[in-house]
PDB file of N, CA, C and O in Angstrom:
ATOM      1  N   UNK A   1      81.054  78.563  89.849  1.00  0.00           N
ATOM      2  CA  UNK A   1      79.643  78.827  90.047  1.00  0.00           C
ATOM      3  C   UNK A   1      79.462  80.011  90.992  1.00  0.00           C
ATOM      4  O   UNK A   1      80.206  80.138  91.964  1.00  0.00           O
ATOM      5  N   UNK A   2      78.500  80.869  90.728  1.00  0.00           N
ATOM      6  CA  UNK A   2      78.293  82.038  91.577  1.00  0.00           C
ATOM      7  C   UNK A   2      77.972  81.703  93.025  1.00  0.00           C
ATOM      8  O   UNK A   2      78.378  82.434  93.928  1.00  0.00           O
ATOM      9  N   UNK A   3      77.241  80.598  93.269  1.00  0.00           N
ATOM     10  CA  UNK A   3      76.843  80.275  94.639  1.00  0.00           C
ATOM     11  C   UNK A   3      78.027  79.970  95.555  1.00  0.00           C
ATOM     12  O   UNK A   3      77.877  80.008  96.776  1.00  0.00           O
ATOM     13  N   UNK A   4      79.190  79.670  94.998  1.00  0.00           N
ATOM     14  CA  UNK A   4      80.357  79.378  95.833  1.00  0.00           C
ATOM     15  C   UNK A   4      81.019  80.638  96.385  1.00  0.00           C
ATOM     16  O   UNK A   4      81.900  80.548  97.240  1.00  0.00           O
ATOM     17  N   UNK A   5      80.615  81.779  95.919  1.00  0.00           N
ATOM     18  CA  UNK A   5      81.218  83.044  96.340  1.00  0.00           C
ATOM     19  C   UNK A   5      80.570  83.530  97.639  1.00  0.00           C
ATOM     20  O   UNK A   5      79.742  84.441  97.619  1.00  0.00           O
ATOM     21  N   UNK A   6      80.945  82.925  98.761  1.00  0.00           N
ATOM     22  CA  UNK A   6      80.395  83.311 100.056  1.00  0.00           C
ATOM     23  C   UNK A   6      80.918  84.695 100.432  1.00  0.00           C
ATOM     24  O   UNK A   6      82.116  84.961 100.338  1.00  0.00           O
ATOM     25  N   UNK A   7      80.015  85.568 100.857  1.00  0.00           N
ATOM     26  CA  UNK A   7      80.367  86.957 101.103  1.00  0.00           C
ATOM     27  C   UNK A   7      81.496  87.108 102.127  1.00  0.00           C
ATOM     28  O   UNK A   7      82.421  87.888 101.902  1.00  0.00           O
ATOM     29  N   UNK A   8      81.442  86.393 103.223  1.00  0.00           N
ATOM     30  CA  UNK A   8      82.486  86.518 104.248  1.00  0.00           C
ATOM     31  C   UNK A   8      83.857  86.130 103.703  1.00  0.00           C
ATOM     32  O   UNK A   8      84.855  86.780 104.014  1.00  0.00           O
ATOM     33  N   UNK A   9      83.909  85.077 102.895  1.00  0.00           N
ATOM     34  CA  UNK A   9      85.174  84.619 102.311  1.00  0.00           C
ATOM     35  C   UNK A   9      85.683  85.631 101.293  1.00  0.00           C
ATOM     36  O   UNK A   9      86.876  85.932 101.251  1.00  0.00           O
ATOM     37  N   UNK A  10      84.778  86.153 100.475  1.00  0.00           N
ATOM     38  CA  UNK A  10      85.146  87.154  99.470  1.00  0.00           C
ATOM     39  C   UNK A  10      85.670  88.422 100.146  1.00  0.00           C
ATOM     40  O   UNK A  10      86.694  88.969  99.737  1.00  0.00           O
ATOM     41  N   UNK A  11      84.972  88.880 101.171  1.00  0.00           N
ATOM     42  CA  UNK A  11      85.409  90.095 101.860  1.00  0.00           C
ATOM     43  C   UNK A  11      86.750  89.893 102.566  1.00  0.00           C
ATOM     44  O   UNK A  11      87.578  90.804 102.601  1.00  0.00           O
ATOM     45  N   UNK A  12      86.962  88.707 103.123  1.00  0.00           N
ATOM     46  CA  UNK A  12      88.261  88.410 103.733  1.00  0.00           C
ATOM     47  C   UNK A  12      89.360  88.485 102.675  1.00  0.00           C
ATOM     48  O   UNK A  12      90.416  89.074 102.907  1.00  0.00           O
ATOM     49  N   UNK A  13      89.105  87.885 101.515  1.00  0.00           N
ATOM     50  CA  UNK A  13      90.100  87.897 100.437  1.00  0.00           C
ATOM     51  C   UNK A  13      90.390  89.314  99.977  1.00  0.00           C
ATOM     52  O   UNK A  13      91.541  89.646  99.691  1.00  0.00           O
ATOM     53  N   UNK A  14      89.378  90.145  99.901  1.00  0.00           N
ATOM     54  CA  UNK A  14      89.565  91.523  99.431  1.00  0.00           C
ATOM     55  C   UNK A  14      90.065  92.455 100.529  1.00  0.00           C
ATOM     56  O   UNK A  14      90.427  93.598 100.251  1.00  0.00           O
ATOM     57  N   UNK A  15      90.088  91.980 101.768  1.00  0.00           N
ATOM     58  CA  UNK A  15      90.486  92.813 102.893  1.00  0.00           C
ATOM     59  C   UNK A  15      91.979  93.078 102.996  1.00  0.00           C
ATOM     60  O   UNK A  15      92.401  93.942 103.765  1.00  0.00           O
ATOM     61  N   UNK A  16      92.768  92.361 102.247  1.00  0.00           N
ATOM     62  CA  UNK A  16      94.217  92.557 102.260  1.00  0.00           C
ATOM     63  C   UNK A  16      94.599  93.525 101.143  1.00  0.00           C
ATOM     64  O   UNK A  16      94.149  93.354 100.010  1.00  0.00           O
ATOM     65  N   UNK A  17      95.418  94.538 101.434  1.00  0.00           N
ATOM     66  CA  UNK A  17      95.782  95.523 100.410  1.00  0.00           C
ATOM     67  C   UNK A  17      96.456  94.927  99.173  1.00  0.00           C
ATOM     68  O   UNK A  17      96.228  95.405  98.062  1.00  0.00           O
ATOM     69  N   UNK A  18      97.276  93.902  99.345  1.00  0.00           N
ATOM     70  CA  UNK A  18      97.946  93.284  98.194  1.00  0.00           C
ATOM     71  C   UNK A  18      96.927  92.564  97.325  1.00  0.00           C
ATOM     72  O   UNK A  18      96.953  92.694  96.101  1.00  0.00           O
ATOM     73  N   UNK A  19      96.034  91.810  97.943  1.00  0.00           N
ATOM     74  CA  UNK A  19      95.024  91.095  97.158  1.00  0.00           C
ATOM     75  C   UNK A  19      94.069  92.066  96.477  1.00  0.00           C
ATOM     76  O   UNK A  19      93.649  91.831  95.344  1.00  0.00           O
ATOM     77  N   UNK A  20      93.727  93.141  97.151  1.00  0.00           N
ATOM     78  CA  UNK A  20      92.890  94.164  96.536  1.00  0.00           C
ATOM     79  C   UNK A  20      93.590  94.756  95.322  1.00  0.00           C
ATOM     80  O   UNK A  20      92.958  94.982  94.290  1.00  0.00           O
ATOM     81  N   UNK A  21      94.872  95.005  95.434  1.00  0.00           N
ATOM     82  CA  UNK A  21      95.661  95.521  94.304  1.00  0.00           C
ATOM     83  C   UNK A  21      95.672  94.516  93.150  1.00  0.00           C
ATOM     84  O   UNK A  21      95.551  94.902  91.988  1.00  0.00           O
ATOM     85  N   UNK A  22      95.816  93.239  93.469  1.00  0.00           N
ATOM     86  CA  UNK A  22      95.812  92.201  92.431  1.00  0.00           C
ATOM     87  C   UNK A  22      94.473  92.168  91.696  1.00  0.00           C
ATOM     88  O   UNK A  22      94.437  92.033  90.473  1.00  0.00           O
ATOM     89  N   UNK A  23      93.386  92.289  92.435  1.00  0.00           N
ATOM     90  CA  UNK A  23      92.059  92.306  91.807  1.00  0.00           C
ATOM     91  C   UNK A  23      91.924  93.530  90.911  1.00  0.00           C
ATOM     92  O   UNK A  23      91.363  93.438  89.819  1.00  0.00           O
ATOM     93  N   UNK A  24      92.427  94.664  91.356  1.00  0.00           N
ATOM     94  CA  UNK A  24      92.370  95.878  90.529  1.00  0.00           C
ATOM     95  C   UNK A  24      93.223  95.744  89.274  1.00  0.00           C
ATOM     96  O   UNK A  24      92.839  96.230  88.210  1.00  0.00           O
ATOM     97  N   UNK A  25      94.375  95.091  89.388  1.00  0.00           N
ATOM     98  CA  UNK A  25      95.216  94.835  88.213  1.00  0.00           C
ATOM     99  C   UNK A  25      94.459  93.952  87.221  1.00  0.00           C
ATOM    100  O   UNK A  25      94.448  94.227  86.022  1.00  0.00           O
ATOM    101  N   UNK A  26      93.828  92.895  87.726  1.00  0.00           N
ATOM    102  CA  UNK A  26      93.062  92.008  86.849  1.00  0.00           C
ATOM    103  C   UNK A  26      91.920  92.755  86.171  1.00  0.00           C
ATOM    104  O   UNK A  26      91.664  92.556  84.983  1.00  0.00           O
ATOM    105  N   UNK A  27      91.250  93.592  86.904  1.00  0.00           N
ATOM    106  CA  UNK A  27      90.132  94.345  86.336  1.00  0.00           C
ATOM    107  C   UNK A  27      90.612  95.292  85.237  1.00  0.00           C
ATOM    108  O   UNK A  27      89.935  95.469  84.225  1.00  0.00           O
ATOM    109  N   UNK A  28      91.762  95.890  85.439  1.00  0.00           N
ATOM    110  CA  UNK A  28      92.288  96.855  84.469  1.00  0.00           C
ATOM    111  C   UNK A  28      92.890  96.170  83.246  1.00  0.00           C
ATOM    112  O   UNK A  28      92.741  96.657  82.125  1.00  0.00           O
ATOM    113  N   UNK A  29      93.565  95.049  83.453  1.00  0.00           N
ATOM    114  CA  UNK A  29      94.308  94.401  82.371  1.00  0.00           C
ATOM    115  C   UNK A  29      93.586  93.206  81.757  1.00  0.00           C
ATOM    116  O   UNK A  29      93.960  92.746  80.678  1.00  0.00           O
ATOM    117  N   UNK A  30      92.578  92.709  82.419  1.00  0.00           N
ATOM    118  CA  UNK A  30      91.861  91.531  81.920  1.00  0.00           C
ATOM    119  C   UNK A  30      92.440  90.223  82.408  1.00  0.00           C
ATOM    120  O   UNK A  30      91.701  89.280  82.689  1.00  0.00           O
ATOM    121  N   UNK A  31      93.752  90.157  82.513  1.00  0.00           N
ATOM    122  CA  UNK A  31      94.435  88.966  83.023  1.00  0.00           C
ATOM    123  C   UNK A  31      95.827  89.364  83.481  1.00  0.00           C
ATOM    124  O   UNK A  31      96.309  90.459  83.190  1.00  0.00           O
ATOM    125  N   UNK A  32      96.464  88.449  84.205  1.00  0.00           N
ATOM    126  CA  UNK A  32      97.794  88.738  84.727  1.00  0.00           C
ATOM    127  C   UNK A  32      98.556  87.442  84.938  1.00  0.00           C
ATOM    128  O   UNK A  32      97.972  86.390  85.197  1.00  0.00           O
ATOM    129  N   UNK A  33      99.870  87.543  84.822  1.00  0.00           N
ATOM    130  CA  UNK A  33     100.725  86.421  85.194  1.00  0.00           C
ATOM    131  C   UNK A  33     100.904  86.457  86.708  1.00  0.00           C
ATOM    132  O   UNK A  33     100.352  87.327  87.382  1.00  0.00           O
ATOM    133  N   UNK A  34     101.661  85.528  87.230  1.00  0.00           N
ATOM    134  CA  UNK A  34     101.847  85.420  88.678  1.00  0.00           C
ATOM    135  C   UNK A  34     102.464  86.657  89.319  1.00  0.00           C
ATOM    136  O   UNK A  34     102.158  86.978  90.468  1.00  0.00           O
ATOM    137  N   UNK A  35     103.324  87.348  88.593  1.00  0.00           N
ATOM    138  CA  UNK A  35     104.024  88.514  89.138  1.00  0.00           C
ATOM    139  C   UNK A  35     103.740  89.758  88.293  1.00  0.00           C
ATOM    140  O   UNK A  35     104.547  90.125  87.439  1.00  0.00           O
ATOM    141  N   UNK A  36     102.599  90.406  88.527  1.00  0.00           N
ATOM    142  CA  UNK A  36     102.276  91.575  87.708  1.00  0.00           C
ATOM    143  C   UNK A  36     103.174  92.769  88.036  1.00  0.00           C
ATOM    144  O   UNK A  36     103.659  92.911  89.158  1.00  0.00           O
ATOM    145  N   UNK A  37     103.383  93.616  87.038  1.00  0.00           N
ATOM    146  CA  UNK A  37     104.156  94.845  87.241  1.00  0.00           C
ATOM    147  C   UNK A  37     103.457  95.717  88.280  1.00  0.00           C
ATOM    148  O   UNK A  37     102.228  95.781  88.329  1.00  0.00           O
ATOM    149  N   UNK A  38     104.249  96.381  89.103  1.00  0.00           N
ATOM    150  CA  UNK A  38     103.703  97.306  90.082  1.00  0.00           C
ATOM    151  C   UNK A  38     103.301  96.680  91.403  1.00  0.00           C
ATOM    152  O   UNK A  38     102.886  97.391  92.319  1.00  0.00           O
ATOM    153  N   UNK A  39     103.414  95.370  91.523  1.00  0.00           N
ATOM    154  CA  UNK A  39     103.106  94.700  92.792  1.00  0.00           C
ATOM    155  C   UNK A  39     104.412  94.142  93.322  1.00  0.00           C
ATOM    156  O   UNK A  39     104.869  93.080  92.897  1.00  0.00           O
ATOM    157  N   UNK A  40     105.000  94.865  94.248  1.00  0.00           N
ATOM    158  CA  UNK A  40     106.327  94.522  94.767  1.00  0.00           C
ATOM    159  C   UNK A  40     106.207  93.674  96.027  1.00  0.00           C
ATOM    160  O   UNK A  40     106.281  94.183  97.145  1.00  0.00           O
ATOM    161  N   UNK A  41     106.021  92.380  95.826  1.00  0.00           N
ATOM    162  CA  UNK A  41     105.882  91.423  96.916  1.00  0.00           C
ATOM    163  C   UNK A  41     106.687  90.189  96.530  1.00  0.00           C
ATOM    164  O   UNK A  41     106.718  89.830  95.353  1.00  0.00           O
ATOM    165  N   UNK A  42     107.338  89.530  97.483  1.00  0.00           N
ATOM    166  CA  UNK A  42     108.073  88.307  97.145  1.00  0.00           C
ATOM    167  C   UNK A  42     107.169  87.287  96.445  1.00  0.00           C
ATOM    168  O   UNK A  42     105.981  87.185  96.751  1.00  0.00           O
ATOM    169  N   UNK A  43     107.731  86.554  95.526  1.00  0.00           N
ATOM    170  CA  UNK A  43     106.968  85.606  94.717  1.00  0.00           C
ATOM    171  C   UNK A  43     106.214  84.579  95.572  1.00  0.00           C
ATOM    172  O   UNK A  43     105.076  84.228  95.259  1.00  0.00           O
ATOM    173  N   UNK A  44     106.839  84.103  96.639  1.00  0.00           N
ATOM    174  CA  UNK A  44     106.172  83.124  97.498  1.00  0.00           C
ATOM    175  C   UNK A  44     104.944  83.739  98.179  1.00  0.00           C
ATOM    176  O   UNK A  44     103.921  83.074  98.346  1.00  0.00           O
ATOM    177  N   UNK A  45     105.055  84.993  98.563  1.00  0.00           N
ATOM    178  CA  UNK A  45     103.925  85.693  99.176  1.00  0.00           C
ATOM    179  C   UNK A  45     102.820  85.907  98.145  1.00  0.00           C
ATOM    180  O   UNK A  45     101.637  85.758  98.451  1.00  0.00           O
ATOM    181  N   UNK A  46     103.214  86.258  96.922  1.00  0.00           N
ATOM    182  CA  UNK A  46     102.229  86.431  95.854  1.00  0.00           C
ATOM    183  C   UNK A  46     101.472  85.139  95.593  1.00  0.00           C
ATOM    184  O   UNK A  46     100.259  85.166  95.384  1.00  0.00           O
ATOM    185  N   UNK A  47     102.159  84.028  95.601  1.00  0.00           N
ATOM    186  CA  UNK A  47     101.503  82.731  95.385  1.00  0.00           C
ATOM    187  C   UNK A  47     100.415  82.504  96.422  1.00  0.00           C
ATOM    188  O   UNK A  47      99.333  82.015  96.096  1.00  0.00           O
ATOM    189  N   UNK A  48     100.696  82.852  97.651  1.00  0.00           N
ATOM    190  CA  UNK A  48      99.708  82.705  98.714  1.00  0.00           C
ATOM    191  C   UNK A  48      98.513  83.630  98.479  1.00  0.00           C
ATOM    192  O   UNK A  48      97.370  83.221  98.678  1.00  0.00           O
ATOM    193  N   UNK A  49      98.763  84.864  98.062  1.00  0.00           N
ATOM    194  CA  UNK A  49      97.673  85.801  97.781  1.00  0.00           C
ATOM    195  C   UNK A  49      96.808  85.300  96.624  1.00  0.00           C
ATOM    196  O   UNK A  49      95.581  85.365  96.696  1.00  0.00           O
ATOM    197  N   UNK A  50      97.438  84.803  95.564  1.00  0.00           N
ATOM    198  CA  UNK A  50      96.680  84.261  94.434  1.00  0.00           C
ATOM    199  C   UNK A  50      95.837  83.073  94.873  1.00  0.00           C
ATOM    200  O   UNK A  50      94.695  82.930  94.436  1.00  0.00           O
ATOM    201  N   UNK A  51      96.386  82.221  95.731  1.00  0.00           N
ATOM    202  CA  UNK A  51      95.648  81.052  96.224  1.00  0.00           C
ATOM    203  C   UNK A  51      94.397  81.494  96.976  1.00  0.00           C
ATOM    204  O   UNK A  51      93.318  80.939  96.768  1.00  0.00           O
ATOM    205  N   UNK A  52      94.536  82.480  97.840  1.00  0.00           N
ATOM    206  CA  UNK A  52      93.392  82.966  98.616  1.00  0.00           C
ATOM    207  C   UNK A  52      92.316  83.530  97.695  1.00  0.00           C
ATOM    208  O   UNK A  52      91.130  83.272  97.897  1.00  0.00           O
ATOM    209  N   UNK A  53      92.722  84.299  96.686  1.00  0.00           N
ATOM    210  CA  UNK A  53      91.755  84.839  95.724  1.00  0.00           C
ATOM    211  C   UNK A  53      91.063  83.723  94.946  1.00  0.00           C
ATOM    212  O   UNK A  53      89.854  83.775  94.721  1.00  0.00           O
ATOM    213  N   UNK A  54      91.829  82.721  94.538  1.00  0.00           N
ATOM    214  CA  UNK A  54      91.268  81.593  93.796  1.00  0.00           C
ATOM    215  C   UNK A  54      90.291  80.801  94.668  1.00  0.00           C
ATOM    216  O   UNK A  54      89.188  80.478  94.227  1.00  0.00           O
ATOM    217  N   UNK A  55      90.692  80.490  95.894  1.00  0.00           N
ATOM    218  CA  UNK A  55      89.838  79.712  96.784  1.00  0.00           C
ATOM    219  C   UNK A  55      88.576  80.464  97.188  1.00  0.00           C
ATOM    220  O   UNK A  55      87.561  79.845  97.508  1.00  0.00           O
ATOM    221  N   UNK A  56      88.630  81.789  97.176  1.00  0.00           N
ATOM    222  CA  UNK A  56      87.445  82.599  97.458  1.00  0.00           C
ATOM    223  C   UNK A  56      86.496  82.628  96.260  1.00  0.00           C
ATOM    224  O   UNK A  56      85.353  83.072  96.376  1.00  0.00           O
ATOM    225  N   UNK A  57      86.974  82.153  95.114  1.00  0.00           N
ATOM    226  CA  UNK A  57      86.159  82.119  93.909  1.00  0.00           C
ATOM    227  C   UNK A  57      86.262  83.368  93.061  1.00  0.00           C
ATOM    228  O   UNK A  57      85.501  83.535  92.107  1.00  0.00           O
ATOM    229  N   UNK A  58      87.194  84.249  93.395  1.00  0.00           N
ATOM    230  CA  UNK A  58      87.311  85.519  92.684  1.00  0.00           C
ATOM    231  C   UNK A  58      88.093  85.420  91.383  1.00  0.00           C
ATOM    232  O   UNK A  58      87.886  86.223  90.473  1.00  0.00           O
ATOM    233  N   UNK A  59      88.988  84.441  91.287  1.00  0.00           N
ATOM    234  CA  UNK A  59      89.830  84.335  90.102  1.00  0.00           C
ATOM    235  C   UNK A  59      89.813  82.915  89.547  1.00  0.00           C
ATOM    236  O   UNK A  59      89.443  81.960  90.231  1.00  0.00           O
ATOM    237  N   UNK A  60      90.221  82.809  88.295  1.00  0.00           N
ATOM    238  CA  UNK A  60      90.466  81.522  87.650  1.00  0.00           C
ATOM    239  C   UNK A  60      91.908  81.526  87.187  1.00  0.00           C
ATOM    240  O   UNK A  60      92.457  82.575  86.852  1.00  0.00           O
ATOM    241  N   UNK A  61      92.516  80.363  87.167  1.00  0.00           N
ATOM    242  CA  UNK A  61      93.903  80.235  86.745  1.00  0.00           C
ATOM    243  C   UNK A  61      93.983  79.233  85.605  1.00  0.00           C
ATOM    244  O   UNK A  61      93.350  78.177  85.649  1.00  0.00           O
ATOM    245  N   UNK A  62      94.767  79.570  84.583  1.00  0.00           N
ATOM    246  CA  UNK A  62      94.994  78.626  83.485  1.00  0.00           C
ATOM    247  C   UNK A  62      96.487  78.579  83.182  1.00  0.00           C
ATOM    248  O   UNK A  62      97.216  79.543  83.417  1.00  0.00           O
ATOM    249  N   UNK A  63      96.916  77.456  82.664  1.00  0.00           N
ATOM    250  CA  UNK A  63      98.315  77.273  82.257  1.00  0.00           C
ATOM    251  C   UNK A  63      98.493  77.743  80.821  1.00  0.00           C
ATOM    252  O   UNK A  63      97.676  77.434  79.953  1.00  0.00           O
ATOM    253  N   UNK A  64      99.542  78.477  80.579  1.00  0.00           N
ATOM    254  CA  UNK A  64      99.978  78.832  79.229  1.00  0.00           C
ATOM    255  C   UNK A  64     101.463  78.528  79.170  1.00  0.00           C
ATOM    256  O   UNK A  64     102.294  79.344  79.570  1.00  0.00           O
ATOM    257  N   UNK A  65     101.786  77.354  78.671  1.00  0.00           N
ATOM    258  CA  UNK A  65     103.180  76.920  78.685  1.00  0.00           C
ATOM    259  C   UNK A  65     103.637  76.752  80.117  1.00  0.00           C
ATOM    260  O   UNK A  65     103.033  76.003  80.884  1.00  0.00           O
ATOM    261  N   UNK A  66     104.705  77.448  80.481  1.00  0.00           N
ATOM    262  CA  UNK A  66     105.231  77.383  81.853  1.00  0.00           C
ATOM    263  C   UNK A  66     104.599  78.427  82.766  1.00  0.00           C
ATOM    264  O   UNK A  66     104.845  78.423  83.972  1.00  0.00           O
ATOM    265  N   UNK A  67     103.792  79.316  82.208  1.00  0.00           N
ATOM    266  CA  UNK A  67     103.191  80.400  82.987  1.00  0.00           C
ATOM    267  C   UNK A  67     101.773  80.072  83.430  1.00  0.00           C
ATOM    268  O   UNK A  67     101.054  79.314  82.779  1.00  0.00           O
ATOM    269  N   UNK A  68     101.402  80.655  84.538  1.00  0.00           N
ATOM    270  CA  UNK A  68     100.016  80.620  84.993  1.00  0.00           C
ATOM    271  C   UNK A  68      99.449  82.015  84.774  1.00  0.00           C
ATOM    272  O   UNK A  68     100.085  83.024  85.077  1.00  0.00           O
ATOM    273  N   UNK A  69      98.242  82.038  84.242  1.00  0.00           N
ATOM    274  CA  UNK A  69      97.592  83.310  83.946  1.00  0.00           C
ATOM    275  C   UNK A  69      96.281  83.373  84.722  1.00  0.00           C
ATOM    276  O   UNK A  69      95.459  82.461  84.646  1.00  0.00           O
ATOM    277  N   UNK A  70      96.097  84.458  85.468  1.00  0.00           N
ATOM    278  CA  UNK A  70      94.909  84.634  86.287  1.00  0.00           C
ATOM    279  C   UNK A  70      93.946  85.606  85.616  1.00  0.00           C
ATOM    280  O   UNK A  70      94.355  86.582  84.988  1.00  0.00           O
ATOM    281  N   UNK A  71      92.652  85.313  85.766  1.00  0.00           N
ATOM    282  CA  UNK A  71      91.598  86.209  85.300  1.00  0.00           C
ATOM    283  C   UNK A  71      90.578  86.387  86.418  1.00  0.00           C
ATOM    284  O   UNK A  71      90.406  85.514  87.269  1.00  0.00           O
ATOM    285  N   UNK A  72      89.915  87.519  86.399  1.00  0.00           N
ATOM    286  CA  UNK A  72      88.876  87.841  87.365  1.00  0.00           C
ATOM    287  C   UNK A  72      87.560  87.217  86.905  1.00  0.00           C
ATOM    288  O   UNK A  72      87.213  87.317  85.728  1.00  0.00           O
ATOM    289  N   UNK A  73      86.845  86.592  87.786  1.00  0.00           N
ATOM    290  CA  UNK A  73      85.564  85.960  87.462  1.00  0.00           C
ATOM    291  C   UNK A  73      84.430  86.979  87.588  1.00  0.00           C
ATOM    292  O   UNK A  73      83.534  86.833  88.420  1.00  0.00           O
ATOM    293  N   UNK A  74      84.486  88.009  86.750  1.00  0.00           N
ATOM    294  CA  UNK A  74      83.544  89.132  86.819  1.00  0.00           C
ATOM    295  C   UNK A  74      82.080  88.708  86.807  1.00  0.00           C
ATOM    296  O   UNK A  74      81.303  89.120  87.669  1.00  0.00           O
ATOM    297  N   UNK A  75      81.711  87.897  85.844  1.00  0.00           N
ATOM    298  CA  UNK A  75      80.305  87.518  85.694  1.00  0.00           C
ATOM    299  C   UNK A  75      79.798  86.768  86.934  1.00  0.00           C
ATOM    300  O   UNK A  75      78.695  87.030  87.414  1.00  0.00           O
ATOM    301  N   UNK A  76      80.596  85.854  87.438  1.00  0.00           N
ATOM    302  CA  UNK A  76      80.188  85.089  88.621  1.00  0.00           C
ATOM    303  C   UNK A  76      80.077  85.993  89.848  1.00  0.00           C
ATOM    304  O   UNK A  76      79.142  85.859  90.638  1.00  0.00           O
ATOM    305  N   UNK A  77      81.018  86.902  90.005  1.00  0.00           N
ATOM    306  CA  UNK A  77      80.991  87.820  91.148  1.00  0.00           C
ATOM    307  C   UNK A  77      79.767  88.720  91.059  1.00  0.00           C
ATOM    308  O   UNK A  77      79.057  88.910  92.047  1.00  0.00           O
ATOM    309  N   UNK A  78      79.521  89.271  89.884  1.00  0.00           N
ATOM    310  CA  UNK A  78      78.380  90.168  89.696  1.00  0.00           C
ATOM    311  C   UNK A  78      77.053  89.436  89.887  1.00  0.00           C
ATOM    312  O   UNK A  78      76.105  89.997  90.436  1.00  0.00           O
ATOM    313  N   UNK A  79      76.987  88.180  89.433  1.00  0.00           N
ATOM    314  CA  UNK A  79      75.760  87.401  89.595  1.00  0.00           C
ATOM    315  C   UNK A  79      75.453  87.131  91.065  1.00  0.00           C
ATOM    316  O   UNK A  79      74.296  87.180  91.483  1.00  0.00           O
ATOM    317  N   UNK A  80      76.481  86.850  91.837  1.00  0.00           N
ATOM    318  CA  UNK A  80      76.297  86.510  93.261  1.00  0.00           C
ATOM    319  C   UNK A  80      76.201  87.738  94.145  1.00  0.00           C
ATOM    320  O   UNK A  80      75.401  87.760  95.081  1.00  0.00           O
ATOM    321  N   UNK A  81      77.004  88.765  93.868  1.00  0.00           N
ATOM    322  CA  UNK A  81      77.054  89.972  94.698  1.00  0.00           C
ATOM    323  C   UNK A  81      77.005  91.208  93.792  1.00  0.00           C
ATOM    324  O   UNK A  81      78.030  91.852  93.567  1.00  0.00           O
ATOM    325  N   UNK A  82      75.821  91.540  93.274  1.00  0.00           N
ATOM    326  CA  UNK A  82      75.707  92.670  92.345  1.00  0.00           C
ATOM    327  C   UNK A  82      76.247  93.969  92.954  1.00  0.00           C
ATOM    328  O   UNK A  82      75.919  94.325  94.086  1.00  0.00           O
ATOM    329  N   UNK A  83      77.072  94.659  92.186  1.00  0.00           N
ATOM    330  CA  UNK A  83      77.626  95.943  92.606  1.00  0.00           C
ATOM    331  C   UNK A  83      78.893  95.862  93.434  1.00  0.00           C
ATOM    332  O   UNK A  83      79.535  96.886  93.665  1.00  0.00           O
ATOM    333  N   UNK A  84      79.271  94.681  93.886  1.00  0.00           N
ATOM    334  CA  UNK A  84      80.463  94.552  94.725  1.00  0.00           C
ATOM    335  C   UNK A  84      81.719  95.018  93.990  1.00  0.00           C
ATOM    336  O   UNK A  84      82.521  95.767  94.547  1.00  0.00           O
ATOM    337  N   UNK A  85      81.891  94.584  92.760  1.00  0.00           N
ATOM    338  CA  UNK A  85      83.097  94.975  92.024  1.00  0.00           C
ATOM    339  C   UNK A  85      83.137  96.475  91.777  1.00  0.00           C
ATOM    340  O   UNK A  85      84.212  97.075  91.802  1.00  0.00           O
ATOM    341  N   UNK A  86      81.992  97.087  91.541  1.00  0.00           N
ATOM    342  CA  UNK A  86      81.971  98.538  91.338  1.00  0.00           C
ATOM    343  C   UNK A  86      82.511  99.265  92.562  1.00  0.00           C
ATOM    344  O   UNK A  86      83.246 100.245  92.436  1.00  0.00           O
ATOM    345  N   UNK A  87      82.146  98.786  93.738  1.00  0.00           N
ATOM    346  CA  UNK A  87      82.638  99.391  94.978  1.00  0.00           C
ATOM    347  C   UNK A  87      84.126  99.110  95.165  1.00  0.00           C
ATOM    348  O   UNK A  87      84.896 100.009  95.502  1.00  0.00           O
ATOM    349  N   UNK A  88      84.523  97.870  94.947  1.00  0.00           N
ATOM    350  CA  UNK A  88      85.918  97.461  95.147  1.00  0.00           C
ATOM    351  C   UNK A  88      86.850  98.158  94.164  1.00  0.00           C
ATOM    352  O   UNK A  88      87.974  98.517  94.515  1.00  0.00           O
ATOM    353  N   UNK A  89      86.388  98.347  92.948  1.00  0.00           N
ATOM    354  CA  UNK A  89      87.240  98.921  91.916  1.00  0.00           C
ATOM    355  C   UNK A  89      87.179 100.440  91.854  1.00  0.00           C
ATOM    356  O   UNK A  89      87.913 101.055  91.081  1.00  0.00           O
ATOM    357  N   UNK A  90      86.328 101.045  92.645  1.00  0.00           N
ATOM    358  CA  UNK A  90      86.221 102.506  92.659  1.00  0.00           C
ATOM    359  C   UNK A  90      87.531 103.127  93.106  1.00  0.00           C
ATOM    360  O   UNK A  90      88.247 102.563  93.934  1.00  0.00           O
ATOM    361  N   UNK A  91      87.837 104.281  92.560  1.00  0.00           N
ATOM    362  CA  UNK A  91      89.055 105.004  92.925  1.00  0.00           C
ATOM    363  C   UNK A  91      89.043 105.299  94.411  1.00  0.00           C
ATOM    364  O   UNK A  91      88.115 105.948  94.894  1.00  0.00           O
ATOM    365  N   UNK A  92      90.043 104.844  95.153  1.00  0.00           N
ATOM    366  CA  UNK A  92      90.048 105.018  96.605  1.00  0.00           C
ATOM    367  C   UNK A  92      90.172 106.473  97.058  1.00  0.00           C
ATOM    368  O   UNK A  92      89.984 106.766  98.239  1.00  0.00           O
ATOM    369  N   UNK A  93      90.473 107.352  96.172  1.00  0.00           N
ATOM    370  CA  UNK A  93      90.639 108.756  96.576  1.00  0.00           C
ATOM    371  C   UNK A  93      89.449 109.520  96.215  1.00  0.00           C
ATOM    372  O   UNK A  93      89.388 110.723  96.469  1.00  0.00           O
TER     373      UNK A  93
END
């Protein structure tokens, strides 16, 4: 639900460079497994980052066989914080 996306929690989740990269990967690819290409972080650390994103309400996780697949909750984020994703996903340079 969009109302669960508290701004302070969302900003905290996006404040970490690894989590920001994960959100950008999701935005570009539509979905991702637990260990996306180009994110060089130990698997245990990645699990923690995914948990923080999920608990902030930014992502959803589903099982596909033995894999977990994450997706960005674009519609919910946009409904609660219009324009936030546009800023977050903008080219940093």
